[in-house]
ZAMARGU-4260 file (C-alpha; in steps of 0.2 Angstrom, whole numbers, plus 5000, padded with zeros to 4 digits):
<rodrens>
0) 5221/5479/5214 | 5215/5485/5198 | 5202/5499/5197 | 5197/5492/5180 | 5188/5476/5175
5) 5201/5462/5172 | 5201/5453/5155 | 5212/5437/5154 | 5217/5432/5137 | 5226/5415/5134
10) 5237/5413/5119 | 5240/5431/5120 | 5257/5434/5114 | 5253/5436/5095 | 5239/5434/5082
15) 5221/5433/5087 | 5225/5433/5105 | 5234/5449/5105 | 5221/5457/5094 | 5208/5452/5107
20) 5218/5460/5120 | 5219/5476/5110 | 5201/5477/5107 | 5197/5473/5125 | 5209/5486/5131
25) 5201/5499/5120 | 5185/5495/5129 | 5193/5499/5146 | 5199/5483/5153 | 5215/5479/5162
30) 5223/5465/5152 | 5232/5450/5158 | 5240/5441/5143 | 5245/5422/5146 | 5255/5412/5134
35) 5267/5397/5134 | 5280/5408/5126 | 5287/5417/5141 | 5298/5429/5131 | 5284/5433/5118
40) 5270/5436/5131 | 5282/5448/5140 | 5285/5458/5124 | 5267/5458/5119 | 5262/5465/5136
45) 5276/5479/5135 | 5269/5483/5117 | 5251/5484/5123 | 5256/5495/5138 | 5243/5503/5149
50) 5248/5492/5164 | 5246/5476/5154 | 5252/5460/5163 | 5261/5446/5154 | 5262/5429/5162
55) 5269/5413/5155 | 5258/5398/5157 | 5255/5381/5149 | 5236/5381/5147 | 5236/5362/5144
60) 5243/5360/5162 | 5228/5360/5174 | 5239/5363/5189 | 5248/5378/5181 | 5232/5385/5176
65) 5225/5385/5194 | 5241/5393/5200 | 5240/5406/5187 | 5223/5411/5192 | 5228/5412/5210
70) 5242/5423/5206 | 5231/5435/5196 | 5218/5436/5209 | 5231/5439/5223 | 5240/5453/5213
75) 5226/5461/5203 | 5209/5455/5208 | 5197/5443/5200 | 5194/5441/5182 | 5178/5448/5174
80) 5182/5443/5156 | 5190/5427/5151 | 5195/5424/5133 | 5200/5406/5130 | 5211/5408/5114
85) 5226/5396/5117 | 5226/5382/5105 | 5236/5371/5093 | 5232/5360/5077 | 5245/5346/5075
90) 5240/5340/5057 | 5243/5323/5052 | 5237/5308/5042 | 5221/5300/5049 | 5227/5282/5048
95) 5244/5285/5056 | 5239/5299/5067 | 5249/5299/5084 | 5238/5296/5099 | 5250/5307/5110
100) 5247/5321/5097 | 5228/5318/5099 | 5229/5319/5118 | 5240/5335/5117 | 5228/5344/5106
105) 5213/5339/5116 | 5222/5343/5132 | 5225/5361/5127 | 5210/5365/5116 | 5196/5357/5125
110) 5202/5351/5143 | 5212/5367/5145 | 5196/5378/5140 | 5186/5368/5153 | 5198/5370/5167
115) 5200/5389/5164 | 5182/5392/5162 | 5177/5382/5178 | 5190/5391/5188 | 5186/5408/5181
120) 5167/5405/5184 | 5170/5399/5202 | 5178/5416/5206 | 5165/5426/5197 | 5151/5417/5207
125) 5160/5420/5223 | 5163/5438/5220 | 5146/5441/5212 | 5154/5446/5195 | 5142/5446/5180
130) 5156/5441/5169 | 5159/5435/5151 | 5168/5420/5144 | 5173/5419/5126 | 5180/5403/5119
135) 5189/5402/5103 | 5181/5389/5092 | 5183/5387/5073 | 5173/5384/5057 | 5181/5367/5060
140) 5168/5364/5074 | 5156/5361/5059 | 5167/5358/5044 | 5179/5344/5045 | 5196/5343/5037
145) 5204/5325/5037 | 5222/5331/5040 | 5217/5339/5057 | 5207/5326/5066 | 5211/5331/5084
150) 5209/5350/5080 | 5192/5347/5072 | 5186/5336/5087 | 5192/5349/5100 | 5183/5363/5092
155) 5167/5354/5090 | 5169/5350/5109 | 5172/5369/5112 | 5156/5373/5103 | 5146/5361/5115
160) 5156/5365/5130 | 5151/5384/5127 | 5133/5379/5127 | 5135/5368/5143 | 5144/5382/5152
165) 5131/5395/5146 | 5117/5385/5153 | 5126/5381/5170 | 5131/5399/5173 | 5115/5408/5167
170) 5108/5409/5184 | 5123/5419/5189 | 5122/5431/5174 | 5138/5425/5168 | 5138/5424/5149
175) 5148/5411/5139 | 5150/5412/5120 | 5162/5407/5107 | 5169/5414/5091 | 5173/5403/5076
180) 5186/5410/5064 | 5188/5405/5046 | 5203/5409/5036 | 5212/5423/5046 | 5228/5431/5041
185) 5239/5425/5055 | 5255/5415/5057 | 5245/5399/5056 | 5240/5404/5039 | 5258/5408/5033
190) 5260/5392/5024 | 5244/5395/5014 | 5249/5413/5010 | 5266/5407/5003 | 5258/5395/4991
195) 5248/5403/4977 | 5238/5387/4973 | 5234/5384/4992 | 5229/5403/4994 | 5218/5402/4978
200) 5209/5387/4985 | 5206/5395/5002 | 5199/5410/4994 | 5188/5400/4982 | 5179/5394/4997
205) 5177/5411/5005 | 5163/5421/4997 | 5171/5438/5003 | 5186/5433/4993 | 5199/5438/5006
210) 5207/5432/5023 | 5200/5440/5039 | 5211/5450/5050 | 5215/5446/5068 | 5207/5462/5073
215) 5191/5457/5065 | 5191/5442/5077 | 5196/5453/5092 | 5182/5465/5089 | 5169/5452/5089
220) 5176/5445/5105 | 5176/5462/5113 | 5158/5464/5107 | 5153/5447/5115 | 5162/5452/5131
225) 5153/5469/5132 | 5136/5475/5138 | 5131/5476/5120 | 5129/5457/5120 | 5120/5456/5136
230) 5106/5445/5130 | 5118/5433/5120 | 5124/5417/5128 | 5128/5399/5122 | 5131/5405/5104
235) 5146/5402/5092 | 5148/5417/5081 | 5156/5412/5065 | 5168/5426/5057 | 5172/5417/5041
240) 5168/5428/5026 | 5153/5418/5022 | 5162/5401/5021 | 5149/5391/5031 | 5135/5397/5020
245) 5145/5391/5005 | 5146/5374/5013 | 5161/5365/5005 | 5179/5362/5010 | 5189/5357/4995
</rodrens>
């Protein structure tokens, strides 16, 4: 069993998830990284070091998620911090958008977040852990883009699920918050970075005039998971370089 509080980060093999793990590790947590990419999550765990555990899991598969939690608890102990970061977008034309794609995105981005949050919370309550759960939402919880209907719907759902869970778990001193990234320089933004016109457009709607970094998201996640945020619950913190204040999408 770990003598450090355990932080579980989903979608932790790269990008924002890995940056969250780095920030939480710096705050003294033992990290468990989970990702559908088995090879990638093993490499990420080795890179982070300090006893980090890497586990493959499809967070869209509810049964696999429950088994994963059972294994973590048996081998390391209960989770004190859960970061629900795993997610996909699946862009497509609205009028021809495939229903299977819609279900897949909602199954991972929203249903998967609910399953993991519920399972983690049950263990926190049982073990009297005053834990923290941080969900990865998006500016697209509020700003719609027609080419990613399922993603926008799922992130709006995450925003509301965060509020619901925060209210339900407040009597147990378990805090639930979310982070809503804007344009962040990760692999998901690679196609924008490679297209000068697309990059110029993205930056024209970002008042700070640059993409954010994955670590800038990770640091906010670590803050929300820490005692420094002990009176914050049910909130979505938008880390977007001012984009929501600018209030346009094209």
